C-alpha positions in Angstrom: 28.9 20.5 -21.2 28.1 16.9 -22.6 25.6 15.2 -21.0 26.4 11.8 -18.9 23.2 9.4 -19.4 23.5 6.4 -16.5 22.5 3.0 -17.3 18.8 2.3 -15.7 20.0 -1.7 -15.5 23.4 -0.3 -13.5 21.2 2.0 -11.3 18.5 -0.7 -10.5 21.7 -3.6 -9.9 22.9 -0.3 -7.1 19.5 0.2 -5.7 18.9 -3.7 -5.0 22.2 -4.3 -4.0 22.1 -1.5 -1.2 18.7 -2.4 -0.3 19.5 -6.1 -0.1 22.4 -6.0 2.1 24.6 -7.9 -0.7 25.5 -7.8 -4.4 25.4 -11.3 -4.3 22.0 -11.6 -3.3 20.6 -8.9 -5.8 22.7 -10.8 -8.7 20.7 -13.9 -8.0 17.7 -12.0 -8.0 18.1 -9.9 -11.2 18.9 -12.8 -12.9 22.3 -12.1 -13.7 26.3 -13.5 -13.0 28.3 -11.8 -10.0 30.8 -10.7 -12.6 27.9 -9.0 -14.5 26.9 -6.8 -11.6 30.4 -5.9 -11.2 30.9 -4.6 -14.8 27.2 -2.6 -14.1 28.8 -1.2 -10.8 32.1 0.0 -12.8 30.5 1.4 -15.4 28.7 3.6 -13.2 31.5 4.6 -11.4 33.1 5.5 -14.8 30.2 7.3 -16.0 30.2 9.6 -12.9 34.1 9.8 -12.7 33.7 9.2 -9.1 34.0 6.7 -6.1 30.8 5.6 -5.8 31.3 2.0 -3.5 33.7 1.9 -0.7 34.6 -1.8 0.6 33.2 -2.8 4.1 34.1 -6.5 5.2 32.8 -8.6 2.3 30.8 -6.5 0.6 30.1 -3.1 -0.7 28.9 0.1 0.6 28.1 3.5 -1.0 30.4 6.7 -0.3 28.8 9.4 0.1 28.8 10.4 -3.9 27.3 6.7 -3.7 24.2 7.9 -1.2 23.7 10.8 -3.8 23.5 8.6 -6.6 21.7 6.3 -5.4 18.9 9.1 -3.8 18.5 9.7 -7.7 18.5 5.8 -9.0 15.5 5.1 -6.5 13.3 7.5 -8.6 14.5 6.9 -11.8 13.9 3.4 -11.3 10.5 3.8 -10.1 9.7 6.1 -12.9 11.1 3.7 -15.7 8.6 1.1 -14.0 5.8 3.3 -14.2 6.2 4.3 -17.4 5.9 0.8 -18.5 3.3 -0.3 -16.8 1.5 2.6 -18.0 2.4 1.4 -21.8 1.4 -2.6 -20.8 4.8 -3.1 -21.3 5.5 -5.4 -18.1 2.7 -6.6 -15.4 3.6 -6.8 -11.8 7.6 -6.0 -11.8 6.6 -2.0 -11.1 6.5 -1.9 -6.8 5.5 0.6 -4.4 6.9 0.4 -1.0 4.7 0.9 2.2 6.0 1.0 5.9 3.7 0.0 8.3 4.4 -0.7 12.8 2.4 -3.9 13.9 -0.3 -2.1 15.3 -2.0 -1.6 11.9 -1.1 -5.0 10.2 -4.3 -6.3 11.0 -6.8 -3.5 9.3 -5.4 -0.7 7.8 -2.7 -2.6 5.4 -5.3 -4.6 3.7 -7.8 -2.2 3.2 -4.7 0.5 2.2 -3.6 -1.9 -0.4 -7.4 -3.0 -2.1 -7.4 0.6 -2.4 -4.5 1.4 -3.9 -5.0 -1.3 -6.5 -7.8 -0.4 -7.5 -5.9 2.4 -9.0 -2.5 0.4 -9.8 -3.8 -3.1 -10.2 -0.6 -3.8 -11.7 1.9 -2.4 -9.3 3.4 -4.4 -7.1 3.1 -3.1 -3.1 6.4 -4.1 -0.9 5.8 -3.9 2.6 8.5 -3.3 4.9 6.9 -4.5 8.5 9.4 -1.8 10.4 10.2 -1.1 14.0 8.7 2.2 14.8 11.5 3.9 14.7 13.3 3.1 12.0 10.5 4.0 9.7 11.2 7.4 9.4 15.1 6.9 8.5 13.7 4.7 6.0 11.1 6.9 4.4 13.8 9.8 4.4 16.4 7.4 2.4 13.8 6.6 0.0 13.9 2.7 1.1 9.7 3.3 2.0 7.7 5.3 -0.1 4.8 6.2 2.2 4.4 5.1 5.7 2.8 5.8 9.3 4.8 5.9 12.5 3.9 6.8 16.1 5.6 9.9 17.5 5.8 11.4 20.7 2.7 14.4 21.5 3.8 17.3 19.8 6.0 16.3 17.2 6.0 19.2 14.9 7.8 18.9 11.6 7.8 14.9 11.1 4.9 14.2 8.1 1.7 14.7 8.5 -0.6 14.6 11.6 -3.3 11.5 11.1 -4.8 11.7 14.5 -3.8 11.9 18.4 -4.6 8.5 20.8 -4.2 8.1 24.2 -1.8 5.9 25.6 -3.9 2.7 28.0 -2.2 0.7 30.4 -3.4 -2.8 29.0 -3.1 -6.3 30.9 -5.2 -9.5 30.9 -8.8 -10.2 31.6 -8.2 -10.5 35.2 -6.3 -7.6 36.3 -5.4 -9.4 39.5 -2.4 -11.4 37.8 -1.0 -7.7 37.1 1.1 -7.3 40.3 4.2 -9.5 41.5 3.9 -9.2 45.3 4.4 -5.4 45.4 5.9 -5.2 41.7 4.7 -4.0 38.6 6.0 -6.7 36.1 6.2 -4.7 32.7 6.2 -6.6 29.3 7.6 -4.5 27.0 9.5 -4.2 23.1 13.3 -4.1 23.5 15.0 -0.9 23.2 14.4 1.6 21.3 10.8 2.1 21.7 8.7 4.6 22.0 6.0 2.9 24.1 8.8 1.6 25.8 9.6 5.1 27.2 6.7 6.1 27.6 5.8 3.4 30.5 9.3 3.7 32.0 8.8 7.7 32.3 5.8 7.2 33.6 6.6 5.1 36.4 9.8 7.0 37.4 7.0 9.7 38.5 5.2 7.4 40.2 5.7 5.5 43.8 5.2 2.0 42.2 8.1 -0.6 42.3 8.3 -2.1 39.0 10.3 -4.8 36.9 11.4 -5.3 33.3 9.2 -9.3 33.2 9.8 -9.4 29.2 11.1 -8.6 26.4 10.7 -8.8 22.5 10.8 -7.2 19.4 6.9 -8.4 18.5 3.8 -7.3 19.0 2.2 -11.0 18.8 4.6 -11.7 21.9 3.6 -8.7 23.6 -0.1 -9.8 23.5 0.9 -13.1 24.2 2.4 -12.1 27.4 0.2 -10.1 28.4 -2.9 -12.2 27.9 -0.9 -14.8 30.3 -1.0 -12.8 33.0 3.1 -11.9 33.1 3.3 -8.4 33.4 1.2 -5.3 31.8 2.2 -3.3 28.9 1.2 -0.2 27.4 -0.7 1.0 23.6 -3.4 2.7 21.9 -6.8 1.0 21.5 -6.4 0.0 17.9 -6.0 -3.8 17.2 -6.2 -5.1 20.9 -6.2 -8.9 20.7 -9.3 -10.8 23.0 -7.8 -11.9 26.3 -6.4 -8.5 27.2 -8.3 -5.5 28.1 -7.9 -1.5 29.3 -6.3 -1.5 33.0 -8.9 -0.9 35.3 -8.8 2.9 37.2 -8.7 1.4 40.9 -5.3 -0.4 40.0 -4.0 3.6 40.4 -1.4 3.3 37.7 -0.1 6.6 36.5 -1.4 8.7 33.9 0.2 8.1 30.1 0.5 10.5 27.5 -1.1 10.9 24.4 0.7 9.5 21.0 0.4 11.0 17.9 0.4 9.0 14.3 2.1 10.9 11.4 1.9 10.3 7.8 5.5 10.3 5.9 6.3 10.3 2.3 9.5 10.6 0.4 10.1 12.9 -2.1 9.7 11.0 -5.3 8.0 12.4 -7.6 6.6 8.8 -8.5 2.4 9.1 -9.6 2.2 5.9 -8.0 3.9 6.2 -4.4 2.0 9.7 -4.2 -1.1 7.7 -4.9 0.1 5.1 -2.0 0.1 8.1 0.5 -3.1 9.5 -0.7 -4.8 6.0 -0.1 -3.1 5.9 3.4 -3.7 8.6 4.4 -7.6 8.3 3.5 -7.6 4.6 5.0 -5.5 5.6 8.2 -7.6 8.2 8.9 -10.8 7.0 8.6 -10.0 3.8 11.0 -8.3 5.9 13.5 -11.0 8.6 13.6 -13.5 5.7 14.1 -11.0 4.6 17.0 -11.0 8.4 18.7 -14.4 8.2 19.2 -14.6 4.2 20.6 -11.8 5.3 22.6 -13.5 8.4 24.4 -16.2 6.0 25.3 -14.0 3.7 27.0 -12.0 5.7 29.1 -15.9 7.4 29.6 -16.6 3.6 30.8 -13.6 2.2 32.8 -11.6 5.8 34.3 -9.0 4.5 32.8 -5.8 6.4 32.9 
């Protein structure tokens, strides 16, 4: 049986088009005409002997066979670029993709990138600022090489455990502004959100009257609203900004569970992506271990739940 070799440029076009959600945008990014892109996609289908794409609206989406080839295409393109970097053929065109929740942007992100660049100075790091609930799917689908994400306590089977952190109710520096009459106003991420679910589950088991005062997809938006006294939220102690604090125990707020931080990696054999994952693990463990010590001290000092 003869071996069918896939064209790497065509595979790169496939990866870019699917990840960008548009082969028109991919054509512009890759510096090719739309007709050249179409010819490359046709070449892939001719080589594979099966239909790889189906039309959806005005765009193309991968078929089941296309999804299979896409997973391999990501690995092939990544290995091709890494080999080119190792040989000095290209500079910053090779890339790895890092996924993080917004909580870890200020410290873990820059420290990870700095440490990674000590090993791969010429490899571009593409940071995906994903919503936490999307990161596992992004890693599994190969859209992200390495990520850390939050999971409920006891979530075995999801990557490697980095740390288990307590959740805390967070309020403004003026705790008295937390209450709206006899109701507790909440500042939450919009659905779906692990932190939102934890807050509502805890409150449903209590005698508190509450209302959702504000929802947002932005962590800075959460902090701004809490700082302004628009309501109370919940988070770990990592990255708490000025103007907010752990809610004092005399408010009698219900006890919250702990939450896990886990490292997720895809199955790519790229050594650059493996180095990225190892670097992320080292940096995250160092910062979150220090946070666990600070968290314990804060809990003892405030009596926070």
